[in-house]
C-alpha positions as CSV (number, residue, x, y, z in Angstrom):
1,M,-0.2,0.2,0.2
2,V,3.3,1.9,-0.3
3,E,6.0,3.3,-2.6
4,H,8.7,3.3,0.1
5,A,10.1,0.8,2.8
6,K,11.0,1.9,6.5
7,P,13.3,4.1,7.1
8,A,11.1,5.9,5.1
9,P,7.6,7.6,6.1
10,D,5.5,6.6,3.6
11,L,3.6,3.4,6.1
12,F,3.1,5.2,8.9
13,L,2.2,8.8,7.3
14,R,-0.3,6.0,5.6
15,A,-1.8,4.3,8.8
16,A,-2.5,8.1,9.9
17,E,-4.2,8.9,6.9
18,L,-6.2,5.5,6.7
19,V,-7.0,6.4,10.5
20,K,-7.9,10.1,9.7
21,V,-4.9,11.1,12.6
22,E,-2.5,14.2,12.1
23,P,1.3,13.3,12.1
24,A,1.7,14.8,15.6
25,R,-0.7,13.3,17.3
26,C,0.6,9.8,16.3
27,I,2.4,7.5,18.5
28,V,4.9,4.8,17.0
29,L,5.9,2.8,19.1
30,E,8.9,0.2,17.2
31,D,11.6,-1.8,18.1
32,T,14.2,-0.9,15.4
33,A,16.3,1.8,13.9
34,P,14.9,2.2,10.5
35,G,11.4,1.8,11.7
36,L,12.3,5.0,14.7
37,E,13.9,6.7,11.6
38,A,10.6,6.3,10.1
39,A,7.8,7.8,12.8
40,K,10.7,10.6,13.1
41,A,10.7,11.5,9.4
42,A,6.7,11.2,9.1
43,G,6.7,14.0,11.5
44,M,5.3,11.7,14.8
45,L,6.5,10.5,18.7
46,A,9.0,7.7,18.0
47,I,8.8,4.8,21.1
48,Q,11.9,2.3,21.7
49,V,10.4,-0.6,23.2
50,R,13.5,-3.2,24.3
51,S,11.9,-6.4,23.8
52,A,14.2,-9.9,24.6
53,S,14.7,-10.5,21.4
54,T,15.6,-7.1,20.6
55,A,17.5,-4.9,22.9
56,L,19.5,-2.8,21.2
57,P,20.6,0.2,23.3
58,P,18.7,3.3,22.7
59,L,18.7,3.7,19.7
60,P,19.3,8.0,18.5
61,H,15.6,8.4,16.3
62,A,13.8,7.3,20.0
63,D,12.7,10.0,21.9
64,L,11.4,8.0,24.5
65,V,12.9,4.3,26.1
66,L,11.1,1.3,27.3
67,D,12.0,-1.8,28.5
68,S,8.6,-2.9,28.4
69,L,4.9,-1.6,27.4
70,R,4.5,-2.4,31.6
71,D,6.9,0.9,31.4
72,F,4.2,3.1,28.8
73,P,3.5,6.3,29.9
74,V,-0.7,6.5,29.8
75,E,-0.7,10.5,30.3
76,L,1.0,10.6,26.8
77,V,-2.2,9.5,25.3
78,G,-4.9,12.0,25.2
C-alpha cells in the first residue's frame, strides 16, 4: 500500500491517513532503527520498546526508550 519501505515515512503516514489522525498526534512503538527513523520522518512521537528478542541499546531517533510496554506512560494518550 506504500511506495517506499522503512526508513521512509510512507507506511506511518499512510496509517495516519487511514485513521484520519494528524501525524503529529501519532505515537509509534518500534524496536528497530529504521522504524524509529521512519516515525520521526513522519513527524510522529517515536518510542523504542526494547523487547527481549531485540533489546538494542537506546537508539538515536527514539524520543523515549522503554524496556517493557508495562512502562508505557499512559498520560501520553490524550
